[in-house]
C-alpha positions in Angstrom: 0.0 0.0 0.0 1.2 3.5 -0.8 -0.3 6.5 0.9 1.9 9.4 -0.2 4.3 10.2 -3.0 6.1 13.1 -4.6 5.5 14.1 -8.2 8.1 15.6 -10.7 7.3 19.0 -12.0 5.1 19.3 -15.0 7.9 20.1 -17.5 9.8 17.0 -16.3 6.7 14.8 -16.8 6.1 16.1 -20.3 9.8 15.7 -21.2 10.4 12.2 -19.8 7.3 10.6 -21.0 7.1 12.5 -24.3 3.7 14.0 -23.5 2.5 16.8 -25.8 2.3 20.4 -24.5 -1.5 20.7 -24.8 -1.9 19.8 -21.1 -4.0 21.1 -18.2 -2.2 23.7 -16.0 -0.6 22.2 -12.9 -3.3 21.9 -10.2 -1.4 19.7 -7.7 1.2 20.0 -5.0 4.5 18.2 -5.0 3.4 15.7 -2.3 0.2 13.8 -3.1 -2.0 12.1 -0.5 -5.1 10.0 -0.9 -8.1 12.0 -2.2 -5.6 14.8 -3.2 -5.1 15.9 -6.8 -2.3 14.4 -8.8 -1.2 14.0 -12.5 -1.5 10.8 -14.5 -0.6 9.9 -18.1 -3.1 7.9 -20.3 -3.6 7.1 -23.9 -5.6 9.7 -25.8 -6.8 10.3 -29.3 -3.6 12.1 -30.2 -1.2 9.9 -28.3 -0.2 10.2 -24.6 -2.0 12.8 -22.7 -1.5 14.3 -19.2 -4.6 14.4 -17.0 -5.1 15.7 -13.4 -7.5 13.9 -11.0 -8.2 12.7 -7.6 -5.9 10.0 -6.2 -8.8 7.6 -5.2 -10.7 6.1 -8.1 -14.4 6.8 -8.2 -16.2 3.8 -9.8 -18.9 4.4 -12.4 -21.7 3.1 -10.0 -20.8 5.6 -7.2 -23.7 7.9 -6.3 -21.3 10.5 -4.8 -17.7 11.4 -5.5 -16.9 11.1 -1.7 -16.6 7.4 -1.1 -16.8 5.9 2.4 -13.9 3.5 1.6 -10.4 3.8 0.3 -9.7 3.4 -3.4 -6.2 5.0 -3.8 -4.6 1.5 -4.1 -5.9 -1.6 -6.0 -4.5 -5.1 -5.8 -3.3 -6.1 -9.2 -4.2 -9.7 -8.7 -7.9 -8.8 -8.1 -8.7 -6.2 -10.7 -11.0 -8.4 -12.7 -13.1 -9.4 -9.6 -13.4 -6.2 -7.6 -16.5 -4.2 -8.6 -14.7 -0.9 -7.9 -11.9 -1.5 -10.4 -13.1 -4.2 -12.9 -14.8 -1.9 -15.4 -11.7 0.3 -15.7 -9.5 -2.8 -16.0 -11.9 -4.4 -18.6 -11.9 -1.2 -20.7 -8.1 -0.8 -20.7 -8.2 2.5 -18.7 -4.6 2.1 -17.6 -2.4 5.0 -16.7 1.1 5.9 -15.6 1.5 7.8 -12.3 4.6 10.0 -12.4 6.5 9.9 -9.1 9.8 11.4 -8.1 9.6 9.2 -5.0 7.2 7.3 -2.9 7.1 6.5 0.9 6.5 3.3 2.7 6.5 2.5 6.5 9.1 0.1 7.9 8.3 -1.6 11.2 11.5 -3.5 11.8 12.3 -1.4 14.8 8.9 -2.2 16.4 7.5 1.2 15.4 6.7 3.0 12.2 9.7 4.6 10.5 9.0 6.1 7.1 11.3 5.3 4.2 11.5 7.2 0.9 12.1 5.3 -2.3 13.7 6.8 -5.4 15.1 5.1 -8.5 18.8 4.3 -8.1 19.4 5.6 -11.7 17.9 9.0 -10.8 15.0 8.8 -13.3 11.4 9.3 -12.1 9.1 6.4 -11.4 6.3 5.6 -13.7 3.8 3.7 -11.5 1.0 1.5 -12.8 -2.5 2.7 -12.3 -6.1 2.7 -13.5 -8.2 5.8 -14.2 -11.9 6.6 -14.5 -14.0 9.6 -15.5 -17.0 9.8 -13.1 -20.1 11.8 -14.0 -22.7 12.6 -11.4 -26.2 11.4 -12.4 -27.7 14.3 -10.4 -25.6 17.3 -11.3 -23.5 16.3 -14.3 -20.3 17.0 -12.4 -17.3 15.4 -14.0 -14.5 14.1 -11.8 -11.3 12.5 -13.1 -9.7 10.0 -10.7 -7.1 7.2 -10.5 -5.8 4.4 -8.4 -2.3 3.0 -7.9 -1.8 -0.7 -8.4 0.0 -2.9 -5.9 1.5 -6.4 -6.2 2.3 -9.0 -3.6 5.9 -8.5 -2.4 6.4 -11.3 0.1 9.2 -12.7 -2.0 10.9 -9.3 -2.7 14.1 -8.9 -0.6 13.4 -5.2 0.0 9.7 -4.5 -0.3 8.8 -7.4 1.9 10.4 -5.5 4.8 7.9 -2.7 4.5 4.6 -2.3 6.4 3.5 -3.7 9.8 3.7 -7.5 10.0 0.5 -9.5 10.8 1.3 -11.8 13.7 -1.5 -14.1 12.7 0.1 -14.9 9.3 3.3 -16.9 8.6 6.4 -14.9 7.6 6.3 -15.9 4.0 2.6 -15.2 3.6 2.1 -11.7 4.9 0.7 -10.3 1.6 3.1 -7.3 1.9 2.4 -5.0 -1.0 4.5 -2.9 -3.4 3.7 -0.4 -6.1 4.4 -1.6 -9.7 7.0 0.4 -11.7 6.5 0.5 -15.5 9.8 1.0 -17.3 9.9 3.8 -20.0 10.3 1.2 -22.8 7.1 -0.5 -21.6 4.8 2.5 -21.4 3.1 1.9 -24.7 2.6 -1.8 -23.9 1.0 -0.8 -20.6 -1.2 2.0 -22.0 -2.2 0.4 -25.3 -1.6 -3.3 -25.1 -4.1 -6.1 -24.3 -4.8 -7.4 -20.8 -2.3 -10.1 -21.3 0.3 -7.5 -22.4 -0.5 -5.5 -19.3 -0.4 -8.5 -16.9 3.0 -9.4 -18.3 4.3 -6.2 -16.7 3.1 -7.2 -13.2 6.6 -7.6 -11.9 8.9 -5.9 -9.4 12.4 -4.6 -10.1 15.4 -6.0 -8.2 16.3 -4.4 -4.9 19.3 -2.7 -6.6 16.9 -0.6 -8.6 15.7 1.2 -5.5 17.5 4.0 -3.6 15.8 3.8 -0.2 16.6 6.0 2.7 14.8 6.5 6.1 13.1 9.9 6.7 14.3 9.7 10.3 17.3 7.9 11.9 16.9 4.2 11.6 16.8 2.2 14.9 18.3 -0.9 13.4 20.5 -1.8 10.5 19.8 -0.1 7.1 17.7 -1.9 4.5 20.2 -1.9 1.7 
């Protein structure tokens, strides 16, 4: 699960992902939190387009834009089954969420210590997501929104050390979660490919691809 991340500036997003200049003005802050506004890249009629929406997907059946449950993250393994996300998944409404860094909590010390994750090569992250355009049946209000996909990370040597462990579950079956980075060379496959093409990208990079640092002094040995 990811509950906060930092975006690159708009010029960096347009340049790195080759998005045209006919984009909405920046309407987001550098640090994005659930239900806050953030940018995402999707396939448009003229190629890749930059959109701005709420980080918490509003499903088409919602009667109100303010949902009583969290939708900023979606389990990649359950997209076809979950009512909130299955229509966006079925329609291929996939997006790239630009992130300079993202934060995850580490509980190895017995308490929450936030860690910040950047790419080791200095490039921005392009995180896998789904988007939806919700229209109010009562007022006609239009709200863009998106969710960030996560993948089981129990076998990942770095990401399986994030989040609070569940004492009721065995060590190797915690269902620790990680965001899913989409490499620049795979962006078109993610945005425009079939479901099988998209599912082939449900993988996590090796630990060496991450530059992870604590946002406060660690109380035990460093992660990497």
